[in-house]
C-alpha positions as CSV (number, residue, x, y, z in Angstrom):
1,X,8.3,4.7,8.4
2,X,6.1,3.7,5.5
3,X,6.3,0.2,3.9
4,X,5.0,-0.5,0.4
5,X,4.5,-4.2,-0.5
6,X,4.7,-4.5,-4.2
7,X,3.2,-8.0,-4.7
8,X,3.3,-8.9,-8.4
9,X,4.8,-5.5,-9.3
10,X,8.3,-6.4,-7.9
11,X,9.9,-5.9,-11.3
12,X,8.7,-2.3,-11.4
13,X,10.2,-1.3,-8.0
14,X,12.9,0.9,-9.5
15,X,10.3,2.9,-11.5
16,X,8.1,3.4,-8.4
17,X,11.1,4.5,-6.3
18,X,12.1,7.1,-8.9
19,X,8.6,8.5,-8.9
20,X,8.3,8.7,-5.2
21,X,11.7,10.2,-4.8
22,X,10.8,12.9,-7.3
23,X,7.4,13.7,-5.9
24,X,7.9,13.3,-2.2
25,X,11.5,14.4,-1.8
26,X,12.5,11.3,0.2
27,X,14.9,8.5,-0.6
28,X,13.1,5.2,-0.7
29,X,14.9,1.9,-0.3
30,X,14.0,-1.3,-2.2
31,X,14.3,-4.5,-0.2
32,X,13.1,-7.6,-2.1
33,X,9.4,-7.0,-2.8
34,X,9.1,-4.0,-0.5
35,X,9.8,-0.3,-0.6
36,X,10.7,1.4,2.6
37,X,10.2,5.2,3.0
38,X,12.2,6.6,5.9
39,X,10.8,9.9,7.3
40,X,13.9,12.0,7.7
41,X,13.0,15.6,8.7
42,X,9.4,15.8,7.4
43,X,6.7,13.1,7.7
44,X,5.4,11.3,4.6
45,X,1.6,11.6,4.3
46,X,0.0,8.3,3.5
47,X,-2.6,10.0,1.3
48,X,0.2,11.4,-0.9
49,X,1.9,8.0,-1.3
50,X,-1.5,6.4,-2.3
51,X,-2.2,9.3,-4.7
52,X,1.1,8.9,-6.5
53,X,0.8,5.2,-6.7
54,X,-2.6,5.5,-8.2
55,X,-1.3,7.9,-10.8
56,X,1.6,5.6,-11.6
57,X,-0.7,2.6,-12.0
58,X,-3.1,4.6,-14.3
59,X,-0.2,5.8,-16.4
60,X,1.1,2.3,-16.9
61,X,-2.3,0.8,-17.6
62,X,-2.3,-1.3,-14.4
63,X,-5.0,0.5,-12.4
64,X,-7.8,-1.9,-13.4
65,X,-5.7,-4.9,-12.4
66,X,-4.3,-3.6,-9.1
67,X,-5.8,-2.5,-5.9
68,X,-4.1,-0.3,-3.3
69,X,-4.8,-1.2,0.3
70,X,-3.6,1.0,3.2
71,X,-3.3,-0.1,6.8
72,X,-1.3,1.6,9.6
73,X,1.8,2.7,7.7
74,X,1.7,-0.2,5.3
75,X,0.6,-0.1,1.6
76,X,-0.2,-3.3,-0.2
77,X,-0.5,-3.5,-4.0
78,X,-2.9,-6.4,-4.6
79,X,-3.7,-8.0,-8.0
80,X,-7.4,-8.1,-8.7
81,X,-8.8,-11.5,-9.9
82,X,-11.1,-10.9,-12.8
83,X,-13.8,-13.3,-14.0
84,X,-13.6,-14.5,-17.6
85,X,-16.6,-13.6,-19.6
């Protein structure tokens, strides 16, 4: 099972679920601020999940403000704190 912690992107959970469902062929479940990917008959590769999340963030213009951290079946989307210039 893969868990994605959305952090400040909780309101975009449905969009991310639709993308992962289309690309990975699994049915993710949204629980609060987390997305759970159950591995039915074929395992979900963490590299694929991270790649599709990066593409989503880039397309939405959020890539520079969000970092993706992966650790043992858990993906965390963390907001980057930027210094004011």
